[in-house]
C-alpha positions as semicolon CSV with decimal commas, in nm:
position;residue;x (nm);y (nm);z (nm)
1;M;0,000;0,000;0,000
2;V;0,275;0,247;0,093
3;S;0,467;0,169;-0,226
4;L;0,152;0,211;-0,435
5;I;0,083;0,554;-0,286
6;V;0,438;0,682;-0,318
7;N;0,499;0,551;-0,669
8;A;0,163;0,656;-0,808
9;C;0,201;1,010;-0,683
10;S;0,559;1,042;-0,804
11;L;0,432;1,025;-1,163
12;A;0,253;1,358;-1,130
13;P;0,495;1,643;-1,058
14;Q;0,223;1,909;-1,041
15;Q;0,059;2,011;-0,714
16;L;-0,183;1,738;-0,609
17;A;-0,490;1,758;-0,393
18;P;-0,461;1,557;-0,070
19;L;-0,470;1,183;-0,144
20;R;-0,739;1,016;0,065
21;V;-0,669;0,650;0,143
22;G;-0,927;0,427;0,310
23;I;-0,806;0,169;0,562
24;T;-0,979;-0,074;0,797
25;S;-0,876;-0,194;1,142
26;W;-0,696;-0,494;0,984
27;A;-0,345;-0,524;1,130
28;G;-0,192;-0,525;0,781
29;F;-0,263;-0,153;0,750
30;D;-0,041;-0,074;1,048
31;I;0,252;-0,017;0,811
32;V;0,061;0,270;0,647
33;L;-0,007;0,424;0,988
34;Y;0,363;0,389;1,075
35;A;0,467;0,548;0,743
36;Q;0,241;0,845;0,813
37;E;0,372;0,887;1,170
38;A;0,733;0,858;1,051
39;G;0,671;1,132;0,795
40;L;0,741;0,913;0,490
41;F;0,465;1,071;0,284
42;K;0,569;1,429;0,372
43;Q;0,934;1,344;0,285
44;R;0,812;1,253;-0,065
45;G;0,604;1,569;-0,093
46;L;0,271;1,388;-0,051
47;D;-0,028;1,505;0,147
48;V;-0,197;1,178;0,249
49;Q;-0,515;1,161;0,456
50;L;-0,593;0,818;0,602
51;I;-0,965;0,749;0,637
52;R;-1,053;0,460;0,870
53;F;-1,351;0,246;0,770
54;E;-1,519;0,111;1,080
55;N;-1,718;-0,163;0,909
56;Q;-1,706;-0,389;0,603
57;Q;-1,992;-0,207;0,432
58;D;-1,791;0,118;0,424
59;S;-1,484;-0,050;0,272
60;T;-1,698;-0,234;0,015
61;M;-1,855;0,095;-0,092
62;G;-1,507;0,249;-0,111
63;M;-1,391;-0,029;-0,344
64;A;-1,694;0,021;-0,569
65;I;-1,628;0,394;-0,592
66;S;-1,256;0,331;-0,656
67;Y;-1,340;0,093;-0,939
68;Q;-1,570;0,349;-1,098
69;I;-1,310;0,627;-1,078
70;I;-1,025;0,411;-1,210
71;T;-1,221;0,267;-1,503
72;E;-1,454;0,551;-1,604
73;K;-1,259;0,866;-1,518
74;H;-0,906;0,744;-1,590
75;G;-0,965;0,468;-1,847
76;G;-0,775;0,220;-1,634
77;T;-0,836;-0,126;-1,495
78;L;-0,869;-0,272;-1,148
79;R;-0,834;-0,648;-1,108
80;C;-0,834;-0,867;-0,801
81;F;-0,658;-1,205;-0,773
82;S;-0,736;-1,412;-0,466
83;T;-0,581;-1,742;-0,360
84;P;-0,723;-1,927;-0,057
85;E;-0,475;-1,948;0,232
86;K;-0,230;-1,717;0,047
87;G;-0,400;-1,380;0,021
88;T;-0,524;-1,131;-0,234
89;D;-0,342;-0,916;-0,490
90;L;-0,501;-0,600;-0,622
91;E;-0,377;-0,476;-0,961
92;I;-0,448;-0,113;-1,052
93;C;-0,344;0,008;-1,397
94;I;-0,395;0,374;-1,491
95;P;-0,268;0,507;-1,825
96;V;-0,009;0,784;-1,794
97;K;-0,197;0,978;-2,065
98;H;-0,573;0,953;-2,107
C-alpha cells in the first residue's frame, strides 16, 4: 500500500490535492499508519489523509467507488486475484496519458 501511494504520486509532478486512502482496522494496514507517523509521505512531498472504515460495508462501498473512478474517469483497470490461504493481490493500472 505504501509503495503504491508513493509511486503513483511520483508520476505527477504538479501540485496534487490531498490523497485520501481508506483503511480498515486490519493489522496489515499498520505499516501505512507507521509510514504516516514517521513522515514518509511528507518526505516525498505527498499530502496523504488516512480514512478509517469502521465496518465492512464502508470499505466495500469504497472499493466500488474506486473501481468506478479508475475505469470511467481514468480509463484504467482494477483487477483482483485471490488465492485461498495465500492472500489477495489487487492490480491497478492507470494510463499515464488519457
